[in-house]
C-alpha positions as CSV (number, residue, x, y, z in Angstrom):
1,M,123.0,68.1,-68.2
2,R,121.8,70.9,-65.4
3,N,120.9,68.3,-62.9
4,L,123.9,66.1,-63.4
5,T,126.3,69.1,-63.1
6,A,124.2,70.3,-60.2
7,T,124.0,66.4,-58.6
8,L,128.1,66.7,-59.1
9,C,128.3,69.8,-57.5
10,L,126.3,69.4,-54.5
11,T,128.3,65.8,-54.1
12,L,131.4,67.6,-54.6
13,A,130.4,70.0,-51.9
14,L,129.6,67.3,-49.2
15,S,132.6,65.5,-50.2
16,L,134.6,68.7,-49.6
17,S,133.0,69.1,-46.1
18,A,133.2,65.1,-45.0
19,I,137.1,65.4,-46.0
20,G,137.6,68.3,-44.4
21,A,136.4,66.8,-41.2
22,A,138.5,64.1,-41.8
23,W,141.5,65.6,-42.3
24,S,141.2,67.8,-39.3
25,N,140.5,64.2,-37.4
26,D,143.7,63.4,-38.8
27,F,145.8,66.1,-37.4
28,Q,144.0,65.9,-34.1
29,Q,144.8,61.9,-34.0
30,N,148.5,62.5,-35.0
31,Q,148.3,60.4,-37.5
32,W,150.8,62.5,-39.5
33,S,154.7,62.3,-39.1
34,A,157.0,65.2,-38.1
35,G,158.2,66.1,-41.3
36,F,154.4,66.0,-43.0
37,K,153.5,68.4,-39.4
38,R,156.3,70.8,-40.8
39,G,155.0,70.8,-43.9
40,W,151.3,71.3,-43.2
41,A,152.5,74.8,-41.1
42,G,153.4,76.1,-44.5
43,V,150.8,75.5,-45.9
44,L,148.7,76.9,-43.1
45,K,151.0,80.0,-43.6
46,K,150.4,79.9,-47.3
47,D,153.7,79.2,-48.1
48,W,153.5,75.8,-50.1
49,S,157.3,76.1,-51.4
50,S,158.1,75.0,-47.9
51,A,155.5,72.3,-47.4
52,V,156.8,70.8,-51.0
53,R,160.3,70.7,-49.6
54,E,159.3,69.1,-46.3
55,W,157.0,66.5,-48.2
56,M,159.1,65.6,-50.9
57,P,161.6,63.1,-48.9
58,L,158.9,61.8,-46.9
59,A,156.9,60.8,-50.5
60,E,159.9,58.9,-51.4
61,Q,160.0,57.1,-48.3
62,G,156.3,56.3,-49.0
63,D,154.4,58.5,-46.8
64,I,151.0,58.7,-47.9
65,H,150.2,62.0,-46.9
66,A,152.7,63.5,-48.3
67,Q,152.2,61.6,-51.4
68,Y,148.9,62.9,-51.7
69,W,149.5,66.1,-51.1
70,L,152.3,66.8,-53.4
71,G,149.7,65.3,-55.7
72,D,147.3,68.0,-55.0
73,A,149.8,70.6,-54.9
74,Y,151.5,69.4,-58.4
75,H,147.6,69.8,-59.9
76,K,147.4,73.3,-58.7
77,G,150.7,74.5,-59.2
78,K,151.3,75.0,-55.6
79,G,154.8,75.5,-54.3
80,V,155.5,74.1,-57.6
81,S,155.0,74.6,-61.1
82,R,151.7,72.6,-62.4
83,D,152.3,69.4,-63.5
84,D,149.6,66.7,-63.8
85,K,151.6,63.9,-64.6
86,N,154.0,64.4,-61.4
87,A,150.4,64.8,-59.5
88,V,149.3,61.5,-61.0
89,K,152.3,60.0,-59.7
90,Y,152.5,60.6,-56.4
91,L,148.5,60.1,-56.1
92,R,149.2,56.5,-57.6
93,L,151.7,56.0,-55.2
94,A,149.0,56.8,-51.9
95,A,146.0,55.3,-53.9
96,E,148.1,52.1,-54.2
97,Q,148.6,51.7,-50.2
98,G,144.9,52.1,-50.0
99,Y,144.5,56.0,-49.4
100,S,140.9,56.4,-50.3
101,R,141.4,60.3,-50.5
102,A,144.2,59.8,-53.4
103,Q,142.1,56.9,-55.0
104,W,139.3,59.0,-55.5
105,T,141.4,61.9,-56.7
106,L,143.0,59.6,-59.2
107,G,139.3,58.9,-60.2
108,I,138.7,62.5,-61.0
109,M,142.1,62.9,-62.9
110,Y,141.3,60.1,-65.4
111,Y,137.8,61.3,-65.7
112,D,139.3,64.7,-66.5
113,G,142.1,63.8,-68.4
114,Y,144.8,65.5,-66.2
115,G,148.2,64.2,-66.5
116,V,146.4,61.0,-67.8
117,Q,144.3,59.9,-71.4
118,Q,140.7,60.8,-70.2
119,D,139.5,57.2,-69.5
120,Y,136.1,56.9,-67.6
121,V,136.7,53.3,-67.2
122,R,139.3,53.9,-64.9
123,A,137.6,56.5,-63.3
124,H,134.3,54.9,-62.6
125,M,137.2,52.1,-61.2
126,W,139.0,54.3,-59.0
127,F,135.9,55.9,-57.8
128,N,134.7,52.6,-56.5
129,V,137.7,51.1,-55.2
130,S,137.7,54.9,-53.1
131,A,134.2,54.1,-51.8
132,S,135.2,50.7,-50.8
133,S,138.0,51.9,-49.1
134,Y,135.5,54.8,-47.2
135,V,133.8,52.0,-46.2
136,N,135.7,50.1,-44.3
137,D,137.3,53.7,-42.5
138,A,135.0,55.5,-40.1
139,A,137.6,57.7,-39.0
140,E,137.2,58.6,-42.8
141,G,133.8,59.1,-42.9
142,G,132.5,55.5,-43.2
143,D,129.5,54.5,-45.0
144,G,128.4,58.5,-45.7
145,V,131.5,59.7,-47.6
146,A,131.6,55.9,-49.6
147,K,127.9,56.6,-51.0
148,Q,129.0,60.1,-51.8
149,R,132.1,58.5,-53.8
150,L,129.3,55.8,-55.5
151,G,127.6,59.0,-56.7
152,W,130.6,60.0,-58.6
153,S,130.8,56.5,-60.4
154,D,126.8,57.2,-61.3
155,G,127.5,60.0,-62.9
156,V,129.9,58.8,-65.2
157,E,128.1,56.1,-66.1
158,K,125.8,58.5,-68.0
159,K,128.9,58.7,-70.4
160,M,129.8,54.7,-70.8
161,T,128.5,51.9,-72.2
162,P,127.1,48.7,-70.6
163,S,130.2,46.9,-71.6
164,Q,132.4,49.9,-70.1
165,I,130.6,49.9,-66.7
166,A,130.9,46.3,-66.1
167,D,134.8,46.7,-67.1
168,A,135.1,49.4,-64.6
169,K,133.5,47.2,-61.9
170,R,135.7,44.0,-62.6
171,F,138.2,46.2,-62.7
172,A,137.5,47.9,-59.7
173,R,137.4,44.0,-57.7
174,E,140.3,43.3,-59.5
175,C,142.1,46.0,-58.1
176,I,140.4,45.6,-54.5
177,R,141.8,41.8,-55.0
178,K,145.4,42.8,-56.0
179,K,145.6,45.4,-52.7
180,Y,145.3,48.5,-55.0
181,K,148.6,47.5,-56.7
182,G,149.0,47.6,-60.5
183,C,145.6,49.1,-61.3
């Protein structure tokens, strides 16, 4: 158990460092909308309430960055009351558009049962879908991040039956085939 915990902690630390670099890369490449940047300026000032106000209409219009970060804000209770059901709502919207960070975070929500019923099969599925998305996106970290994401699948497999693992892999293939809609 300690080895699994240590492995998951190390994987999380490596993922966060890669994600931090990718977030910085996003900002530098001007991939964020002007409204999202105004919200991010609020985050940098530790004013999550203003960030949420900026991001809410953007998320409703389909901005994946705003959807992801609203999901994060709702999950952590930053700028809004903590509400994991709303967190899952916004994470799913971004995940269904192929945003790998949202897919991975949605996997964590299923793994831990935040805002959804705990479901290792769905967690595994989203970890695999996220890894697949990362492999195809060098700007997001490419293969290195994908391998870290698959490590989460390996960790959750220890809590699953062989039949559940097979289902999760099948669901991931179907999700990718459906371009992440209705997963």
